[in-house]
C-alpha positions, 0 to 999 in steps of 0.5 A: 868240376860242378856245373852251375854252382849257383853263380851261373858258372862251374865250380871246383871241389878238390877231395881225396878218396881211398877208392873209386867207389868212395870217390863216386859216393863223395862226388854224388854228395857234392853234386846234389842235383847238378852234373859233375865231371870227375878228374884225376889230375889232367885225366877225365875219369867220368861224369855223373848226371842226375837222370831222375829221382834217386837215379844217376847216370855215370859216363 
């Protein structure tokens, strides 16, 4: 899920990755400067939040 997709709500981007580190790289590219949640099915894997220039917080 991507927060604030430009319409004032959230958006969803489905993708597949070969590994968890590849998934983070792909998600970061889609996030741009927005916060995102990473899900695998119904399981919340974590979230990425833009903490500063070139700095992301993973939780």
